[in-house]
mmCIF entry with sequence, helices, sheets and N, C-alpha, C, O atoms, coordinates in Angstrom:
data_MODEL
# 
_entry.id   MODEL 
# 
_entity.id                         1 
_entity.type                       polymer 
_entity.pdbx_number_of_molecules   1 
# 
_entity_poly.entity_id                      1 
_entity_poly.type                           'polypeptide(L)' 
_entity_poly.nstd_linkage                   no 
_entity_poly.nstd_monomer                   no 
_entity_poly.pdbx_seq_one_letter_code       MKYTNEMEKGLLRAHGVCYEVYKRKLNVRMEVEKRREMDHLLCKQLSANFDGRLHC 
_entity_poly.pdbx_seq_one_letter_code_can   MKYTNEMEKGLLRAHGVCYEVYKRKLNVRMEVEKRREMDHLLCKQLSANFDGRLHC 
_entity_poly.pdbx_strand_id                 A 
# 
loop_
_entity_poly_seq.entity_id 
_entity_poly_seq.num 
_entity_poly_seq.mon_id 
_entity_poly_seq.hetero 
1 1  MET n 
1 2  LYS n 
1 3  TYR n 
1 4  THR n 
1 5  ASN n 
1 6  GLU n 
1 7  MET n 
1 8  GLU n 
1 9  LYS n 
1 10 GLY n 
1 11 LEU n 
1 12 LEU n 
1 13 ARG n 
1 14 ALA n 
1 15 HIS n 
1 16 GLY n 
1 17 VAL n 
1 18 CYS n 
1 19 TYR n 
1 20 GLU n 
1 21 VAL n 
1 22 TYR n 
1 23 LYS n 
1 24 ARG n 
1 25 LYS n 
1 26 LEU n 
1 27 ASN n 
1 28 VAL n 
1 29 ARG n 
1 30 MET n 
1 31 GLU n 
1 32 VAL n 
1 33 GLU n 
1 34 LYS n 
1 35 ARG n 
1 36 ARG n 
1 37 GLU n 
1 38 MET n 
1 39 ASP n 
1 40 HIS n 
1 41 LEU n 
1 42 LEU n 
1 43 CYS n 
1 44 LYS n 
1 45 GLN n 
1 46 LEU n 
1 47 SER n 
1 48 ALA n 
1 49 ASN n 
1 50 PHE n 
1 51 ASP n 
1 52 GLY n 
1 53 ARG n 
1 54 LEU n 
1 55 HIS n 
1 56 CYS n 
# 
_struct_asym.id          A 
_struct_asym.entity_id   1 
# 
loop_
_struct_conf.conf_type_id 
_struct_conf.id 
_struct_conf.pdbx_PDB_helix_id 
_struct_conf.beg_label_comp_id 
_struct_conf.beg_label_asym_id 
_struct_conf.beg_label_seq_id 
_struct_conf.pdbx_beg_PDB_ins_code 
_struct_conf.end_label_comp_id 
_struct_conf.end_label_asym_id 
_struct_conf.end_label_seq_id 
_struct_conf.pdbx_end_PDB_ins_code 
_struct_conf.beg_auth_comp_id 
_struct_conf.beg_auth_asym_id 
_struct_conf.beg_auth_seq_id 
_struct_conf.end_auth_comp_id 
_struct_conf.end_auth_asym_id 
_struct_conf.end_auth_seq_id 
_struct_conf.pdbx_PDB_helix_class 
_struct_conf.details 
_struct_conf.pdbx_PDB_helix_length 
HELX_P HELX_P1 AA1 ASN A 5  ? HIS A 15 ? ASN A 5  HIS A 15 1 ? 11 
HELX_P HELX_P2 AA2 TYR A 19 ? ARG A 24 ? TYR A 19 ARG A 24 1 ? 6  
HELX_P HELX_P3 AA3 LEU A 26 ? LEU A 54 ? LEU A 26 LEU A 54 1 ? 29 
# 
_struct_conf_type.id          HELX_P 
_struct_conf_type.criteria    ? 
_struct_conf_type.reference   ? 
# 
loop_
_atom_site.group_PDB 
_atom_site.id 
_atom_site.type_symbol 
_atom_site.label_atom_id 
_atom_site.label_alt_id 
_atom_site.label_comp_id 
_atom_site.label_asym_id 
_atom_site.label_entity_id 
_atom_site.label_seq_id 
_atom_site.pdbx_PDB_ins_code 
_atom_site.Cartn_x 
_atom_site.Cartn_y 
_atom_site.Cartn_z 
_atom_site.occupancy 
_atom_site.B_iso_or_equiv 
_atom_site.pdbx_formal_charge 
_atom_site.auth_seq_id 
_atom_site.auth_comp_id 
_atom_site.auth_asym_id 
_atom_site.auth_atom_id 
_atom_site.pdbx_PDB_model_num 
ATOM 1   N N  . MET A 1 1  ? 156.507 8.585  209.103 1.00 0.00 ? 1  MET A N  1 
ATOM 2   C CA . MET A 1 1  ? 157.652 8.349  209.952 1.00 0.00 ? 1  MET A CA 1 
ATOM 3   C C  . MET A 1 1  ? 157.188 8.317  211.401 1.00 0.00 ? 1  MET A C  1 
ATOM 4   O O  . MET A 1 1  ? 156.438 9.188  211.842 1.00 0.00 ? 1  MET A O  1 
ATOM 5   N N  . LYS A 1 2  ? 157.629 7.329  212.120 1.00 0.00 ? 2  LYS A N  1 
ATOM 6   C CA . LYS A 1 2  ? 157.278 7.225  213.529 1.00 0.00 ? 2  LYS A CA 1 
ATOM 7   C C  . LYS A 1 2  ? 158.224 8.114  214.333 1.00 0.00 ? 2  LYS A C  1 
ATOM 8   O O  . LYS A 1 2  ? 159.443 8.027  214.192 1.00 0.00 ? 2  LYS A O  1 
ATOM 9   N N  . TYR A 1 3  ? 157.663 8.949  215.157 1.00 0.00 ? 3  TYR A N  1 
ATOM 10  C CA . TYR A 1 3  ? 158.444 9.883  215.963 1.00 0.00 ? 3  TYR A CA 1 
ATOM 11  C C  . TYR A 1 3  ? 158.780 9.231  217.292 1.00 0.00 ? 3  TYR A C  1 
ATOM 12  O O  . TYR A 1 3  ? 157.882 8.828  218.032 1.00 0.00 ? 3  TYR A O  1 
ATOM 13  N N  . THR A 1 4  ? 160.074 9.124  217.603 1.00 0.00 ? 4  THR A N  1 
ATOM 14  C CA . THR A 1 4  ? 160.506 8.424  218.812 1.00 0.00 ? 4  THR A CA 1 
ATOM 15  C C  . THR A 1 4  ? 160.726 9.384  219.977 1.00 0.00 ? 4  THR A C  1 
ATOM 16  O O  . THR A 1 4  ? 160.798 10.601 219.801 1.00 0.00 ? 4  THR A O  1 
ATOM 17  N N  . ASN A 1 5  ? 160.827 8.816  221.144 1.00 0.00 ? 5  ASN A N  1 
ATOM 18  C CA . ASN A 1 5  ? 161.090 9.585  222.359 1.00 0.00 ? 5  ASN A CA 1 
ATOM 19  C C  . ASN A 1 5  ? 162.442 10.306 222.270 1.00 0.00 ? 5  ASN A C  1 
ATOM 20  O O  . ASN A 1 5  ? 162.575 11.440 222.731 1.00 0.00 ? 5  ASN A O  1 
ATOM 21  N N  . GLU A 1 6  ? 163.439 9.646  221.680 1.00 0.00 ? 6  GLU A N  1 
ATOM 22  C CA . GLU A 1 6  ? 164.762 10.258 221.533 1.00 0.00 ? 6  GLU A CA 1 
ATOM 23  C C  . GLU A 1 6  ? 164.708 11.472 220.607 1.00 0.00 ? 6  GLU A C  1 
ATOM 24  O O  . GLU A 1 6  ? 165.386 12.474 220.833 1.00 0.00 ? 6  GLU A O  1 
ATOM 25  N N  . MET A 1 7  ? 163.890 11.364 219.563 1.00 0.00 ? 7  MET A N  1 
ATOM 26  C CA . MET A 1 7  ? 163.733 12.493 218.648 1.00 0.00 ? 7  MET A CA 1 
ATOM 27  C C  . MET A 1 7  ? 163.072 13.671 219.367 1.00 0.00 ? 7  MET A C  1 
ATOM 28  O O  . MET A 1 7  ? 163.446 14.825 219.160 1.00 0.00 ? 7  MET A O  1 
ATOM 29  N N  . GLU A 1 8  ? 162.097 13.368 220.204 1.00 0.00 ? 8  GLU A N  1 
ATOM 30  C CA . GLU A 1 8  ? 161.417 14.408 220.991 1.00 0.00 ? 8  GLU A CA 1 
ATOM 31  C C  . GLU A 1 8  ? 162.412 15.117 221.898 1.00 0.00 ? 8  GLU A C  1 
ATOM 32  O O  . GLU A 1 8  ? 162.439 16.346 221.961 1.00 0.00 ? 8  GLU A O  1 
ATOM 33  N N  . LYS A 1 9  ? 163.228 14.341 222.597 1.00 0.00 ? 9  LYS A N  1 
ATOM 34  C CA . LYS A 1 9  ? 164.228 14.921 223.506 1.00 0.00 ? 9  LYS A CA 1 
ATOM 35  C C  . LYS A 1 9  ? 165.218 15.788 222.747 1.00 0.00 ? 9  LYS A C  1 
ATOM 36  O O  . LYS A 1 9  ? 165.564 16.878 223.204 1.00 0.00 ? 9  LYS A O  1 
ATOM 37  N N  . GLY A 1 10 ? 165.675 15.320 221.602 1.00 0.00 ? 10 GLY A N  1 
ATOM 38  C CA . GLY A 1 10 ? 166.630 16.085 220.803 1.00 0.00 ? 10 GLY A CA 1 
ATOM 39  C C  . GLY A 1 10 ? 166.059 17.401 220.319 1.00 0.00 ? 10 GLY A C  1 
ATOM 40  O O  . GLY A 1 10 ? 166.730 18.431 220.380 1.00 0.00 ? 10 GLY A O  1 
ATOM 41  N N  . LEU A 1 11 ? 164.835 17.378 219.841 1.00 0.00 ? 11 LEU A N  1 
ATOM 42  C CA . LEU A 1 11 ? 164.179 18.597 219.374 1.00 0.00 ? 11 LEU A CA 1 
ATOM 43  C C  . LEU A 1 11 ? 163.986 19.577 220.525 1.00 0.00 ? 11 LEU A C  1 
ATOM 44  O O  . LEU A 1 11 ? 164.193 20.781 220.373 1.00 0.00 ? 11 LEU A O  1 
ATOM 45  N N  . LEU A 1 12 ? 163.591 19.055 221.662 1.00 0.00 ? 12 LEU A N  1 
ATOM 46  C CA . LEU A 1 12 ? 163.377 19.906 222.824 1.00 0.00 ? 12 LEU A CA 1 
ATOM 47  C C  . LEU A 1 12 ? 164.686 20.513 223.319 1.00 0.00 ? 12 LEU A C  1 
ATOM 48  O O  . LEU A 1 12 ? 164.732 21.701 223.638 1.00 0.00 ? 12 LEU A O  1 
ATOM 49  N N  . ARG A 1 13 ? 165.738 19.722 223.386 1.00 0.00 ? 13 ARG A N  1 
ATOM 50  C CA . ARG A 1 13 ? 167.039 20.231 223.853 1.00 0.00 ? 13 ARG A CA 1 
ATOM 51  C C  . ARG A 1 13 ? 167.653 21.225 222.877 1.00 0.00 ? 13 ARG A C  1 
ATOM 52  O O  . ARG A 1 13 ? 168.150 22.274 223.288 1.00 0.00 ? 13 ARG A O  1 
ATOM 53  N N  . ALA A 1 14 ? 167.622 20.906 221.601 1.00 0.00 ? 14 ALA A N  1 
ATOM 54  C CA . ALA A 1 14 ? 168.281 21.744 220.599 1.00 0.00 ? 14 ALA A CA 1 
ATOM 55  C C  . ALA A 1 14 ? 167.517 23.017 220.280 1.00 0.00 ? 14 ALA A C  1 
ATOM 56  O O  . ALA A 1 14 ? 168.116 24.059 220.015 1.00 0.00 ? 14 ALA A O  1 
ATOM 57  N N  . HIS A 1 15 ? 166.181 22.928 220.308 1.00 0.00 ? 15 HIS A N  1 
ATOM 58  C CA . HIS A 1 15 ? 165.394 24.068 219.845 1.00 0.00 ? 15 HIS A CA 1 
ATOM 59  C C  . HIS A 1 15 ? 164.363 24.566 220.852 1.00 0.00 ? 15 HIS A C  1 
ATOM 60  O O  . HIS A 1 15 ? 163.709 25.582 220.614 1.00 0.00 ? 15 HIS A O  1 
ATOM 61  N N  . GLY A 1 16 ? 164.214 23.875 221.956 1.00 0.00 ? 16 GLY A N  1 
ATOM 62  C CA . GLY A 1 16 ? 163.278 24.314 222.984 1.00 0.00 ? 16 GLY A CA 1 
ATOM 63  C C  . GLY A 1 16 ? 161.820 24.166 222.597 1.00 0.00 ? 16 GLY A C  1 
ATOM 64  O O  . GLY A 1 16 ? 160.960 24.882 223.111 1.00 0.00 ? 16 GLY A O  1 
ATOM 65  N N  . VAL A 1 17 ? 161.536 23.235 221.686 1.00 0.00 ? 17 VAL A N  1 
ATOM 66  C CA . VAL A 1 17 ? 160.177 23.051 221.182 1.00 0.00 ? 17 VAL A CA 1 
ATOM 67  C C  . VAL A 1 17 ? 159.836 21.571 221.219 1.00 0.00 ? 17 VAL A C  1 
ATOM 68  O O  . VAL A 1 17 ? 160.641 20.735 220.809 1.00 0.00 ? 17 VAL A O  1 
ATOM 69  N N  . CYS A 1 18 ? 158.651 21.246 221.708 1.00 0.00 ? 18 CYS A N  1 
ATOM 70  C CA . CYS A 1 18 ? 158.220 19.849 221.667 1.00 0.00 ? 18 CYS A CA 1 
ATOM 71  C C  . CYS A 1 18 ? 157.666 19.548 220.276 1.00 0.00 ? 18 CYS A C  1 
ATOM 72  O O  . CYS A 1 18 ? 157.335 20.462 219.521 1.00 0.00 ? 18 CYS A O  1 
ATOM 73  N N  . TYR A 1 19 ? 157.570 18.279 219.949 1.00 0.00 ? 19 TYR A N  1 
ATOM 74  C CA . TYR A 1 19 ? 157.155 17.881 218.612 1.00 0.00 ? 19 TYR A CA 1 
ATOM 75  C C  . TYR A 1 19 ? 155.731 18.310 218.287 1.00 0.00 ? 19 TYR A C  1 
ATOM 76  O O  . TYR A 1 19 ? 155.441 18.673 217.147 1.00 0.00 ? 19 TYR A O  1 
ATOM 77  N N  . GLU A 1 20 ? 154.855 18.275 219.253 1.00 0.00 ? 20 GLU A N  1 
ATOM 78  C CA . GLU A 1 20 ? 153.461 18.670 218.994 1.00 0.00 ? 20 GLU A CA 1 
ATOM 79  C C  . GLU A 1 20 ? 153.374 20.115 218.531 1.00 0.00 ? 20 GLU A C  1 
ATOM 80  O O  . GLU A 1 20 ? 152.623 20.423 217.606 1.00 0.00 ? 20 GLU A O  1 
ATOM 81  N N  . VAL A 1 21 ? 154.131 21.007 219.161 1.00 0.00 ? 21 VAL A N  1 
ATOM 82  C CA . VAL A 1 21 ? 154.145 22.416 218.749 1.00 0.00 ? 21 VAL A CA 1 
ATOM 83  C C  . VAL A 1 21 ? 154.812 22.544 217.379 1.00 0.00 ? 21 VAL A C  1 
ATOM 84  O O  . VAL A 1 21 ? 154.325 23.272 216.513 1.00 0.00 ? 21 VAL A O  1 
ATOM 85  N N  . TYR A 1 22 ? 155.916 21.839 217.187 1.00 0.00 ? 22 TYR A N  1 
ATOM 86  C CA . TYR A 1 22 ? 156.627 21.842 215.909 1.00 0.00 ? 22 TYR A CA 1 
ATOM 87  C C  . TYR A 1 22 ? 155.700 21.395 214.776 1.00 0.00 ? 22 TYR A C  1 
ATOM 88  O O  . TYR A 1 22 ? 155.704 21.982 213.694 1.00 0.00 ? 22 TYR A O  1 
ATOM 89  N N  . LYS A 1 23 ? 154.922 20.371 215.029 1.00 0.00 ? 23 LYS A N  1 
ATOM 90  C CA . LYS A 1 23 ? 154.029 19.804 214.013 1.00 0.00 ? 23 LYS A CA 1 
ATOM 91  C C  . LYS A 1 23 ? 152.860 20.741 213.695 1.00 0.00 ? 23 LYS A C  1 
ATOM 92  O O  . LYS A 1 23 ? 152.448 20.837 212.539 1.00 0.00 ? 23 LYS A O  1 
ATOM 93  N N  . ARG A 1 24 ? 152.329 21.424 214.693 1.00 0.00 ? 24 ARG A N  1 
ATOM 94  C CA . ARG A 1 24 ? 151.115 22.233 214.512 1.00 0.00 ? 24 ARG A CA 1 
ATOM 95  C C  . ARG A 1 24 ? 151.367 23.633 213.986 1.00 0.00 ? 24 ARG A C  1 
ATOM 96  O O  . ARG A 1 24 ? 150.543 24.164 213.242 1.00 0.00 ? 24 ARG A O  1 
ATOM 97  N N  . LYS A 1 25 ? 152.486 24.244 214.353 1.00 0.00 ? 25 LYS A N  1 
ATOM 98  C CA . LYS A 1 25 ? 152.693 25.666 214.041 1.00 0.00 ? 25 LYS A CA 1 
ATOM 99  C C  . LYS A 1 25 ? 153.760 25.843 212.956 1.00 0.00 ? 25 LYS A C  1 
ATOM 100 O O  . LYS A 1 25 ? 154.931 25.516 213.149 1.00 0.00 ? 25 LYS A O  1 
ATOM 101 N N  . LEU A 1 26 ? 153.323 26.365 211.825 1.00 0.00 ? 26 LEU A N  1 
ATOM 102 C CA . LEU A 1 26 ? 154.211 26.556 210.690 1.00 0.00 ? 26 LEU A CA 1 
ATOM 103 C C  . LEU A 1 26 ? 155.355 27.517 211.008 1.00 0.00 ? 26 LEU A C  1 
ATOM 104 O O  . LEU A 1 26 ? 156.494 27.262 210.618 1.00 0.00 ? 26 LEU A O  1 
ATOM 105 N N  . ASN A 1 27 ? 155.073 28.613 211.706 1.00 0.00 ? 27 ASN A N  1 
ATOM 106 C CA . ASN A 1 27 ? 156.121 29.588 211.995 1.00 0.00 ? 27 ASN A CA 1 
ATOM 107 C C  . ASN A 1 27 ? 157.207 28.987 212.898 1.00 0.00 ? 27 ASN A C  1 
ATOM 108 O O  . ASN A 1 27 ? 158.385 29.303 212.734 1.00 0.00 ? 27 ASN A O  1 
ATOM 109 N N  . VAL A 1 28 ? 156.830 28.140 213.832 1.00 0.00 ? 28 VAL A N  1 
ATOM 110 C CA . VAL A 1 28 ? 157.811 27.479 214.699 1.00 0.00 ? 28 VAL A CA 1 
ATOM 111 C C  . VAL A 1 28 ? 158.645 26.511 213.864 1.00 0.00 ? 28 VAL A C  1 
ATOM 112 O O  . VAL A 1 28 ? 159.867 26.458 213.998 1.00 0.00 ? 28 VAL A O  1 
ATOM 113 N N  . ARG A 1 29 ? 157.983 25.758 213.013 1.00 0.00 ? 29 ARG A N  1 
ATOM 114 C CA . ARG A 1 29 ? 158.678 24.790 212.161 1.00 0.00 ? 29 ARG A CA 1 
ATOM 115 C C  . ARG A 1 29 ? 159.682 25.502 211.251 1.00 0.00 ? 29 ARG A C  1 
ATOM 116 O O  . ARG A 1 29 ? 160.802 25.024 211.067 1.00 0.00 ? 29 ARG A O  1 
ATOM 117 N N  . MET A 1 30 ? 159.289 26.623 210.693 1.00 0.00 ? 30 MET A N  1 
ATOM 118 C CA . MET A 1 30 ? 160.183 27.368 209.800 1.00 0.00 ? 30 MET A CA 1 
ATOM 119 C C  . MET A 1 30 ? 161.403 27.896 210.551 1.00 0.00 ? 30 MET A C  1 
ATOM 120 O O  . MET A 1 30 ? 162.512 27.851 210.018 1.00 0.00 ? 30 MET A O  1 
ATOM 121 N N  . GLU A 1 31 ? 161.229 28.387 211.756 1.00 0.00 ? 31 GLU A N  1 
ATOM 122 C CA . GLU A 1 31 ? 162.358 28.867 212.553 1.00 0.00 ? 31 GLU A CA 1 
ATOM 123 C C  . GLU A 1 31 ? 163.316 27.730 212.899 1.00 0.00 ? 31 GLU A C  1 
ATOM 124 O O  . GLU A 1 31 ? 164.533 27.890 212.809 1.00 0.00 ? 31 GLU A O  1 
ATOM 125 N N  . VAL A 1 32 ? 162.770 26.592 213.292 1.00 0.00 ? 32 VAL A N  1 
ATOM 126 C CA . VAL A 1 32 ? 163.608 25.430 213.611 1.00 0.00 ? 32 VAL A CA 1 
ATOM 127 C C  . VAL A 1 32 ? 164.390 25.001 212.377 1.00 0.00 ? 32 VAL A C  1 
ATOM 128 O O  . VAL A 1 32 ? 165.585 24.719 212.467 1.00 0.00 ? 32 VAL A O  1 
ATOM 129 N N  . GLU A 1 33 ? 163.729 24.949 211.235 1.00 0.00 ? 33 GLU A N  1 
ATOM 130 C CA . GLU A 1 33 ? 164.405 24.517 210.014 1.00 0.00 ? 33 GLU A CA 1 
ATOM 131 C C  . GLU A 1 33 ? 165.467 25.519 209.570 1.00 0.00 ? 33 GLU A C  1 
ATOM 132 O O  . GLU A 1 33 ? 166.502 25.116 209.041 1.00 0.00 ? 33 GLU A O  1 
ATOM 133 N N  . LYS A 1 34 ? 165.232 26.814 209.773 1.00 0.00 ? 34 LYS A N  1 
ATOM 134 C CA . LYS A 1 34 ? 166.244 27.828 209.470 1.00 0.00 ? 34 LYS A CA 1 
ATOM 135 C C  . LYS A 1 34 ? 167.482 27.616 210.335 1.00 0.00 ? 34 LYS A C  1 
ATOM 136 O O  . LYS A 1 34 ? 168.612 27.673 209.848 1.00 0.00 ? 34 LYS A O  1 
ATOM 137 N N  . ARG A 1 35 ? 167.252 27.370 211.631 1.00 0.00 ? 35 ARG A N  1 
ATOM 138 C CA . ARG A 1 35 ? 168.379 27.131 212.538 1.00 0.00 ? 35 ARG A CA 1 
ATOM 139 C C  . ARG A 1 35 ? 169.133 25.861 212.167 1.00 0.00 ? 35 ARG A C  1 
ATOM 140 O O  . ARG A 1 35 ? 170.361 25.823 212.237 1.00 0.00 ? 35 ARG A O  1 
ATOM 141 N N  . ARG A 1 36 ? 168.409 24.832 211.776 1.00 0.00 ? 36 ARG A N  1 
ATOM 142 C CA . ARG A 1 36 ? 169.058 23.581 211.349 1.00 0.00 ? 36 ARG A CA 1 
ATOM 143 C C  . ARG A 1 36 ? 169.919 23.809 210.124 1.00 0.00 ? 36 ARG A C  1 
ATOM 144 O O  . ARG A 1 36 ? 171.042 23.312 210.046 1.00 0.00 ? 36 ARG A O  1 
ATOM 145 N N  . GLU A 1 37 ? 169.394 24.562 209.164 1.00 0.00 ? 37 GLU A N  1 
ATOM 146 C CA . GLU A 1 37 ? 170.143 24.845 207.937 1.00 0.00 ? 37 GLU A CA 1 
ATOM 147 C C  . GLU A 1 37 ? 171.403 25.656 208.241 1.00 0.00 ? 37 GLU A C  1 
ATOM 148 O O  . GLU A 1 37 ? 172.476 25.360 207.716 1.00 0.00 ? 37 GLU A O  1 
ATOM 149 N N  . MET A 1 38 ? 171.273 26.668 209.081 1.00 0.00 ? 38 MET A N  1 
ATOM 150 C CA . MET A 1 38 ? 172.440 27.479 209.455 1.00 0.00 ? 38 MET A CA 1 
ATOM 151 C C  . MET A 1 38 ? 173.479 26.635 210.186 1.00 0.00 ? 38 MET A C  1 
ATOM 152 O O  . MET A 1 38 ? 174.678 26.770 209.938 1.00 0.00 ? 38 MET A O  1 
ATOM 153 N N  . ASP A 1 39 ? 173.031 25.778 211.071 1.00 0.00 ? 39 ASP A N  1 
ATOM 154 C CA . ASP A 1 39 ? 173.935 24.894 211.802 1.00 0.00 ? 39 ASP A CA 1 
ATOM 155 C C  . ASP A 1 39 ? 174.646 23.947 210.839 1.00 0.00 ? 39 ASP A C  1 
ATOM 156 O O  . ASP A 1 39 ? 175.847 23.712 210.969 1.00 0.00 ? 39 ASP A O  1 
ATOM 157 N N  . HIS A 1 40 ? 173.912 23.408 209.883 1.00 0.00 ? 40 HIS A N  1 
ATOM 158 C CA . HIS A 1 40 ? 174.488 22.511 208.899 1.00 0.00 ? 40 HIS A CA 1 
ATOM 159 C C  . HIS A 1 40 ? 175.573 23.226 208.087 1.00 0.00 ? 40 HIS A C  1 
ATOM 160 O O  . HIS A 1 40 ? 176.659 22.680 207.892 1.00 0.00 ? 40 HIS A O  1 
ATOM 161 N N  . LEU A 1 41 ? 175.290 24.436 207.617 1.00 0.00 ? 41 LEU A N  1 
ATOM 162 C CA . LEU A 1 41 ? 176.255 25.191 206.828 1.00 0.00 ? 41 LEU A CA 1 
ATOM 163 C C  . LEU A 1 41 ? 177.489 25.541 207.647 1.00 0.00 ? 41 LEU A C  1 
ATOM 164 O O  . LEU A 1 41 ? 178.608 25.473 207.137 1.00 0.00 ? 41 LEU A O  1 
ATOM 165 N N  . LEU A 1 42 ? 177.303 25.912 208.899 1.00 0.00 ? 42 LEU A N  1 
ATOM 166 C CA . LEU A 1 42 ? 178.429 26.233 209.766 1.00 0.00 ? 42 LEU A CA 1 
ATOM 167 C C  . LEU A 1 42 ? 179.304 25.007 209.995 1.00 0.00 ? 42 LEU A C  1 
ATOM 168 O O  . LEU A 1 42 ? 180.530 25.097 209.922 1.00 0.00 ? 42 LEU A O  1 
ATOM 169 N N  . CYS A 1 43 ? 178.691 23.874 210.269 1.00 0.00 ? 43 CYS A N  1 
ATOM 170 C CA . CYS A 1 43 ? 179.450 22.640 210.484 1.00 0.00 ? 43 CYS A CA 1 
ATOM 171 C C  . CYS A 1 43 ? 180.212 22.230 209.229 1.00 0.00 ? 43 CYS A C  1 
ATOM 172 O O  . CYS A 1 43 ? 181.346 21.758 209.306 1.00 0.00 ? 43 CYS A O  1 
ATOM 173 N N  . LYS A 1 44 ? 179.583 22.413 208.087 1.00 0.00 ? 44 LYS A N  1 
ATOM 174 C CA . LYS A 1 44 ? 180.221 22.088 206.813 1.00 0.00 ? 44 LYS A CA 1 
ATOM 175 C C  . LYS A 1 44 ? 181.447 22.980 206.591 1.00 0.00 ? 44 LYS A C  1 
ATOM 176 O O  . LYS A 1 44 ? 182.494 22.506 206.149 1.00 0.00 ? 44 LYS A O  1 
ATOM 177 N N  . GLN A 1 45 ? 181.311 24.255 206.896 1.00 0.00 ? 45 GLN A N  1 
ATOM 178 C CA . GLN A 1 45 ? 182.415 25.203 206.746 1.00 0.00 ? 45 GLN A CA 1 
ATOM 179 C C  . GLN A 1 45 ? 183.544 24.880 207.716 1.00 0.00 ? 45 GLN A C  1 
ATOM 180 O O  . GLN A 1 45 ? 184.715 24.891 207.335 1.00 0.00 ? 45 GLN A O  1 
ATOM 181 N N  . LEU A 1 46 ? 183.198 24.591 208.966 1.00 0.00 ? 46 LEU A N  1 
ATOM 182 C CA . LEU A 1 46 ? 184.220 24.239 209.955 1.00 0.00 ? 46 LEU A CA 1 
ATOM 183 C C  . LEU A 1 46 ? 184.952 22.969 209.562 1.00 0.00 ? 46 LEU A C  1 
ATOM 184 O O  . LEU A 1 46 ? 186.167 22.871 209.731 1.00 0.00 ? 46 LEU A O  1 
ATOM 185 N N  . SER A 1 47 ? 184.223 22.005 209.043 1.00 0.00 ? 47 SER A N  1 
ATOM 186 C CA . SER A 1 47 ? 184.829 20.759 208.601 1.00 0.00 ? 47 SER A CA 1 
ATOM 187 C C  . SER A 1 47 ? 185.796 21.001 207.445 1.00 0.00 ? 47 SER A C  1 
ATOM 188 O O  . SER A 1 47 ? 186.887 20.431 207.423 1.00 0.00 ? 47 SER A O  1 
ATOM 189 N N  . ALA A 1 48 ? 185.412 21.828 206.500 1.00 0.00 ? 48 ALA A N  1 
ATOM 190 C CA . ALA A 1 48 ? 186.285 22.135 205.362 1.00 0.00 ? 48 ALA A CA 1 
ATOM 191 C C  . ALA A 1 48 ? 187.549 22.844 205.838 1.00 0.00 ? 48 ALA A C  1 
ATOM 192 O O  . ALA A 1 48 ? 188.644 22.549 205.359 1.00 0.00 ? 48 ALA A O  1 
ATOM 193 N N  . ASN A 1 49 ? 187.405 23.775 206.775 1.00 0.00 ? 49 ASN A N  1 
ATOM 194 C CA . ASN A 1 49 ? 188.573 24.474 207.320 1.00 0.00 ? 49 ASN A CA 1 
ATOM 195 C C  . ASN A 1 49 ? 189.488 23.507 208.057 1.00 0.00 ? 49 ASN A C  1 
ATOM 196 O O  . ASN A 1 49 ? 190.710 23.578 207.926 1.00 0.00 ? 49 ASN A O  1 
ATOM 197 N N  . PHE A 1 50 ? 188.904 22.619 208.821 1.00 0.00 ? 50 PHE A N  1 
ATOM 198 C CA . PHE A 1 50 ? 189.684 21.646 209.580 1.00 0.00 ? 50 PHE A CA 1 
ATOM 199 C C  . PHE A 1 50 ? 190.421 20.696 208.638 1.00 0.00 ? 50 PHE A C  1 
ATOM 200 O O  . PHE A 1 50 ? 191.600 20.407 208.843 1.00 0.00 ? 50 PHE A O  1 
ATOM 201 N N  . ASP A 1 51 ? 189.732 20.214 207.610 1.00 0.00 ? 51 ASP A N  1 
ATOM 202 C CA . ASP A 1 51 ? 190.369 19.315 206.627 1.00 0.00 ? 51 ASP A CA 1 
ATOM 203 C C  . ASP A 1 51 ? 191.520 20.003 205.925 1.00 0.00 ? 51 ASP A C  1 
ATOM 204 O O  . ASP A 1 51 ? 192.554 19.379 205.681 1.00 0.00 ? 51 ASP A O  1 
ATOM 205 N N  . GLY A 1 52 ? 191.366 21.257 205.598 1.00 0.00 ? 52 GLY A N  1 
ATOM 206 C CA . GLY A 1 52 ? 192.440 22.019 204.937 1.00 0.00 ? 52 GLY A CA 1 
ATOM 207 C C  . GLY A 1 52 ? 193.667 22.145 205.802 1.00 0.00 ? 52 GLY A C  1 
ATOM 208 O O  . GLY A 1 52 ? 194.787 22.123 205.292 1.00 0.00 ? 52 GLY A O  1 
ATOM 209 N N  . ARG A 1 53 ? 193.487 22.274 207.077 1.00 0.00 ? 53 ARG A N  1 
ATOM 210 C CA . ARG A 1 53 ? 194.626 22.395 207.999 1.00 0.00 ? 53 ARG A CA 1 
ATOM 211 C C  . ARG A 1 53 ? 195.325 21.043 208.233 1.00 0.00 ? 53 ARG A C  1 
ATOM 212 O O  . ARG A 1 53 ? 196.526 21.000 208.499 1.00 0.00 ? 53 ARG A O  1 
ATOM 213 N N  . LEU A 1 54 ? 194.573 19.959 208.133 1.00 0.00 ? 54 LEU A N  1 
ATOM 214 C CA . LEU A 1 54 ? 195.162 18.632 208.331 1.00 0.00 ? 54 LEU A CA 1 
ATOM 215 C C  . LEU A 1 54 ? 196.131 18.265 207.222 1.00 0.00 ? 54 LEU A C  1 
ATOM 216 O O  . LEU A 1 54 ? 197.132 17.594 207.478 1.00 0.00 ? 54 LEU A O  1 
ATOM 217 N N  . HIS A 1 55 ? 195.856 18.691 205.995 1.00 0.00 ? 55 HIS A N  1 
ATOM 218 C CA . HIS A 1 55 ? 196.631 18.253 204.848 1.00 0.00 ? 55 HIS A CA 1 
ATOM 219 C C  . HIS A 1 55 ? 197.806 19.186 204.523 1.00 0.00 ? 55 HIS A C  1 
ATOM 220 O O  . HIS A 1 55 ? 198.467 19.004 203.500 1.00 0.00 ? 55 HIS A O  1 
ATOM 221 N N  . CYS A 1 56 ? 198.070 20.163 205.362 1.00 0.00 ? 56 CYS A N  1 
ATOM 222 C CA . CYS A 1 56 ? 199.182 21.096 205.099 1.00 0.00 ? 56 CYS A CA 1 
ATOM 223 C C  . CYS A 1 56 ? 200.519 20.529 205.500 1.00 0.00 ? 56 CYS A C  1 
ATOM 224 O O  . CYS A 1 56 ? 201.544 21.192 205.341 1.00 0.00 ? 56 CYS A O  1 
# 
């Protein structure tokens, strides 16, 4: 996968890590991925709550 400048900016803004550090250090990569997973689950939960309120 080709890594773009926009992807670099997003990773840096969201997680404070540049791609080179993310790529080289396993512990940094694992922390970023944990945060991504937690964010995904939270967004999924918020979306489900919001959808439930719309259909009442």
